[in-house]
N, C-alpha and C positions, 0 to 999 in steps of 0.2 A: 318459851323456853323457862324452865328456871332457872332462876338467880341460883348460882353454885354458892357452898360457904367458900368466902373468901379467905385461902392462906398465901400471908405474902412470902414472897421466894427470900432467906438472909442472905442466898447470892449477887442480890439482883445488877446492883451497884456495882461489882466488879464483871459483870458480866455487861454492863453496859461503855464499859470502858474498851470490853476488844470488836462490840459491834461497833462502838463510833468511831473503831480506831481501822473496821472491814468499808464500814460507809466513806469514810477517805479516798483510804484508796483507791473506790470508785471513782468519786471526784475527782479528786486528782489527773487520774488518769483522761479526764475527760479535755485537760488542756492544758497537762505538766508534757506534751508529746507534740504542742503546741513550738513552743521556743527552739524546740530539738529540730523539726523536722526540717530547717535548713541544713544542716548537718549532716543528717540521713542525706538526702536526696544524692547531696558532693559524693557521700561515700559507696552508697549503693547506686550509684549510678539513676535515682530514679527519673524521669521525664518528669516534664514538667505536667502534659498532663494526667498523668499517674498518680502526681505526689498528691491530691485533691483526696484521692484513696485511702492516702493513711487515715484521714482523720475522717471519713465515708462511712470504711470499710465494719468500725467500730461504732461510730452513729447507725448503719443501718441495721448490725446483729444487734444491738442492743438495746433501741426504742420498737424493732420490731416483732423481737419476742418478750420484753419486760411482764406482759399481762400473763404468758405461758408461764415467764418462771415463779408469775404473780401466783398462779393456779397448784404448779406444782411442788411451791410451798404450803399452800395448804395442804394437798395427795399427801405429801412423803413426809410431809415433816418440818418446820417453821428450822431446829436446828440440824437436821440433817440435811438441806439444802444448801443451810446457811456453810458448809460443812464443804461438799459437793466445790459449789459457787468459789471458796475461799481457795480449791486450792487447783482446780480448773485456770481461775483466774494466775498464779502463781506460776502455771507450767506453760501457759501462753505469753506470757510475761517473759521468762526463761525463752521459748522461741523467738522472738521479739525481739531479744536484745543481743544474739546470736544472730542473728538473720548476716546471709549474705546477699542475694538477691530480692529485688521487690517483691514477687510471688509469696517467697519466706514474709515477710514482712506485711503485708499486707494478708495474709492466712494466719498470722498471728494477733493482724488486730482484728479479722473477725473475730476468732477464738475467744479474744478478751469480749469482747461483746458478749457472745452468745452465755459465758461463765458470768460476767455482770449483771444477766439479764434473769441470772439467779441469785442472787447476794443479793443485789440491791431491795429489791422487796421483800426475802427472806428477813433482811438487818430492822429494816422498821417493821415489818409485822410483829417479829422477836416484840420487840420495845409494845409496842399495840398490847397487847399479850400477858406484857412480865408489870406497867408500872400501870395501877388501877387506880390509886392514891391521885386527887386531883394535882396536890401541892407535889409531892414527887414527879406524877406525870411532865409536869411543866416544866420542873427541874433536867428531865430528864431527854423532854425533848426539843429546850433549849438550849443543849449538847448537839443537841442531830443537826437542829433547822440552820445551828451556827458552823459543823464541817460541813452541810448542806450547802447554805450558801453563800461560804468561804472559801471552802473545797478547791473551786473553779484557782482563784488570787493565788493560795499558795501552792498548787502546779504551775502555774505561773514561776513561783519564784524559784520552788527545788526543780522547774526545769531549763530556768537562768543556770543557778551558780551548778547544778552537774553537767550541762554540754559546756558550763566558762571553763570548768576547771579535772573535771575530771573528763567524759566522754559522752555524745548524745548514751548509748548501748544502755545507760545506767539508767535513763529516766523509764528502764522496761525493769534494770535489775533490780532494781531500788523497789520495789510492789513487790518479791519474794518476802526479805524478811519482817515485813508489814501483814504478808499471811500466813503466814507460822508462826509469827507472835499471837493474834488472834485466833490461828486452828486451836492452836494448843490452851492457849485462850478458854474458847469456844468451849472446848472437853471439857476441861476443868472446874469452868459451873455455870453452865446456860443449861439449866435443868424446861422440857415444856411437856404440858399435860395435852396424853392420848388424847382425852375431851374436846380437844380443840381443834382434833384433826376432823379435814371434809374425806369422806373416801367415796364420796359420789364416781362414779367412773369419767375419764376425761373425755371433754367435749371435744374430736377432732377438728368439723367441723368448725367448729368456734376457733379453733387453735389455726387451723387454716387463713382461715378468713381474718383474722386480727391479725395475725404476723404480715401477711402477702399486701393487704390495707395499709397496714402503716407502711413495711416498707416502701410500697407505692407513693406513699405520704415522703415520705424523707429522701425520698431519691426521688422527688420532683422537685423539692425547693436545692434541690441542688443540683439538679441537672437546670434547673435558672435561675442557678449561680455566673454559669457558665458558656448556657447556649444564649438565655434570655425563655421570656416569659411566654414570650408569645409562639413557641416554636414547637414541630406537633411531635419530638419526643416529649416536651414538657406537658404541654396538652394534655397528651395520650395518660401518661401516667397519676393525669392528677385528679382525671374522668376513671380512670381506673380505681382508683383511692376512693372516690365520693362510691364510688358501685360496691368497694369490696367491702366498703364500711358500712353501710343504708346495705346492706343485706346479714354484715357481723350482727347487726343489731335485731333485723326480723331475724336469723335462726334465734337468736339469745331468749327472745322473746315467747318462742316455742317447744324447747327443749328442756326438757328435768332435770337436767344438773349444768346451766349454762358455764362454760366462761368465764364470762363478769355477769354478772345477776347484776338486773339492771336496776335493783334496789338501791343498790350503793353508788349507782351513779345520778340514780332518779329524783333521790333525798337533797332537797334545792341546797342546804350547808354543803354537801358535798361535791356538789355539784360549781356552789359557785367557786367553792375552791379551788377547784384544778383547771376551772376557767383563767381566775385571778393569776394561779400559780404561773399558768403554761403561758400568758399575757408576760408579765412580770418578766420571765425568766426571754422569752421575744427580744426582749428590750438590753437586760444580762450582759447578751453571752457577742452580742454583734460587739458590743461596748469592750472589751474584753480586746479581744479581735483589731477594733481600732487600734483602741487605744495603746496598746503592744506595738507597732507600727508607729505609732505618730512618735511612740515615745524611741524608740529603735531609728529607726527614720529622718522624722524629720527632729528631734532633740541631741540627737548621735547617744541616744544611753546606753548603755552595752545590755547585753543577758542581762547578766545580776542585776546591777545599778537597776534595771526597769520590773525587774520583780520584786526587787524592793519597796518598787512605786508604789507596790499596788497594798504592804502592808498595812496604811492606817485604814481601807476600805477592809482589812480582810479585822483588823482590832473596834472596827466601827459594828460585822459586825458580829463578833460576838460580843462587846457590849448590849446589840439595842437586842438580841435574842439571849440571853444571860442575865441581863442586868437592869431588860423592861417589857418584854416579853411575859418572861418565865416569871416577875413579881405580878405584874396585871393580870395574864389572863383564866388564874380565879378568883378573880376579883372582877373584871370589865368584860363584857363581849369581845369575843374574837372579833368581825366588824371593825370593831373601834379601835384598835391595836392593825389590825391587815393593813386597814381602807388609809389613816392618817402615816402609818410605813410605806404605803406605796408612793402616796403625796409627800414626803418628802424623799424619799429616793430619787421621784423628780425635780424637784429643786433642785439637789447634788445636780443629775443629765441636764438639767437649762444652765447649769453650768457653764459645764463640760461644751453647752454652743456654742458659747465668746472665745476657743483655744484657736491662737495663732501661730504663726513663726515663731516667735518670742513670750510663748507666753510664759508665764512667770509661777513651777508649780506651788512651794510656798501661796502665793496670794491666791490663786485660783483650783490649779488642779486636786490639790490638798484637803483643801475646803469640800470640795466635790464630794474627792475620793469619802471622807467621813460622813455625808449627811447621804451618800447614797449608803454607804455601811449599814450607819443604822438604822436608817428607815427599812432595808431589807431585811436587816436580823429581826428586827420588832416584829416583819408583817409573816417571816416564817415560820417562827417556830408556833403560833396558832396557831399555822395554817398547814400544819404539817400535823399537828397534834390532832385538828379539826375533822383531819380528812378519813380518820382511824380511830375515830370517837365515836361511842352506840355501836357498831359495826355489830355484828354477829362472832363471836370467833371461829365460825367455819371461813369466817368471808374475811380475814385479814389479811390475807396476803394478799387478794386480789385487788383491796384496795390500796392499799399500798403497794407497790405494782400501779395502780391509777397517777399516783404523783409521781415516783419516779418514770408513767410513761408522758404526763406533761408538761415535767421539765424537761424527758429528751427527747420528744417534738419539738416545745417548744425551742429551744436552744438548736435544732435544727436549721427550723423554720426560720429565729432571729438573725444566725447566722448566714444564710440564703437571702432572705429579704432587706437587711438591711445592706448585706454589702452590694447587693444591684444597686439598691437605690446610690449609695455610694457614689460604684464605676457610674452611673447615668450624669450624675453630677459631676466629681471629676471630669469624665468627655467634657460634659456643655461649660463649666467653667475652661477649659484652655483652650475649646477654640472658642470661645469670644472674648477671649483676654492675650488671643498671641499676637496680637500685632503691636497690643501695648508693652511686654512683657520685656522688662531690663534682661532676663537668661535666661535661657530653655533650662533652667535646671534650678530660680527661683519660682520659673512656674510654673514647671513642675509640683515641686512639695506646696506651694500652693493650689494646688488646683488641689492636690492631695488633703489638707487642710478643709478644702470646701466641701468635699462631699463627705470625709468624716461630718462635720460638722452637719451640712445635711440630717443623714443618717441619724446621728441625735434626736436632730428634730423631730425624729417619727416616733424614738422610743421613748422621751419625753408624754406624748403622746399613748402612746401604748402603754404607758406603764401607767398614770394618769387613766386611761379607760382601765387598765383592773380597778385600781380601788375606785370607783365605780362598781363596778360589779359585786368587789368585796362587802363594801356597802350593804348594794340596794340588793343583795341577794343569801348574801348573807348572814340568816336569822337566830340564832343561835344565842344564846345566856354564855356565860360564862360556866366554865366546865365543872361540874360540880362531885360528887362521892357519889357511888354507882355505877359510873359510867354509862348514866345516857345520858344527852346533850342538855341542856336545862334552858328551856323555852324556845327549841328548834323549831318551833313556826311548823310552815307544809312540812310535810313525812314524819312528821318527830315520833308518831306514836311508833310506828313500823322498825323507828329504829331505837327507841328506849330500850333495849337488849344492854343488861350488866355484861363487861367485856369478862371473860370470866379469871382471872390470880392466877398463877401453880402455888 
């Protein structure tokens, strides 16, 4: 593919503002509803059995359709897909905020997931084709990485404020002004070259296999959390997911215009990024849930105080992403940012294994949050950039979708896996300490904390594994001019293709 003359769009930094705003909206929605869920459940009369679907309906639609959304972005054009995603997400949010019964709320959440699957990959792929200068790319992905890493914690803060001072419905309505501002800005400043589109026919078998396979996988982990790992439906869903995803790989290797060109994931660097990022998210998502309950139930924090307790982690992520990762990305190999970043985060996670009923926030939780934020921010930024660095422009959307897929599937797996571990440890502790307990309430709380720390130990191991994969698999050098990955090792030749700029 011949290198095109690079034209630098003077409005690219303005475009970044609106792309980042849209990404923040999508990431916020993964956690903002969590804190509002008890209020929504009481208001709409949602049963305990159905309340998980408020979270799961979004995760299933989003995780299952991300690859399809990435391919649509390559086919339709990223700007057009971005705008459709924004408008649809805002409309779905309005329906959710106005919900009068369980069905209406669950339908709105599923719709949010559908349009989020269009919005997320188109946002990231727009950055991939707009920022090709390595220093500018580092800054742009620093901002994007900070939002992707810290948005979940910001969602907890905003969810707490809106639920406590307004109403749970505002956790949905708040998306509407975000979407309007981002859409108006995108129309005004984003320009995309027609040459970067991929006009090949849509791979319908690939769409069906990937979507149903990912839905089965995400739903399998959800059922494992509620029914247990050995339950018939759980095992059946995992078997179905394996069969469907293996069939997907076989189909993709044979069709002329695959939904996911295997060259995107076969490259050693990108494969390492997807695997390590997914593992890191597995550890982090469960942590958000545990610590939210720990601070509200065990420590007695209000929703707002709980949200603000996460602020140091957000600050750490922004610092790690924009001040460490962005400054060093063009000077050192990505693995020397990702590996140490995940290890620093694992040290923060290790501190949290020491929480107890009377743990001091300033003495233990605060330093743990700072280390977690700094580590994850430092690792996220080069990971996000490298995941789309050096791909052909026509594949930018689907490469971006793989980043989001690894995060979304990782989040679903993390929540289910760590919750199951915590629940088992909690039950075991309660049984073995029932005779010696001074009061039922104290036993309940101590059992809960024991369950959390048991799961957090697993999260420590998962983060260490993410660091090992990043250090051993990601062989790219620092990201240099021209869009090629310097010193990319295995698979470098087919990926050393300049990304076309505007």
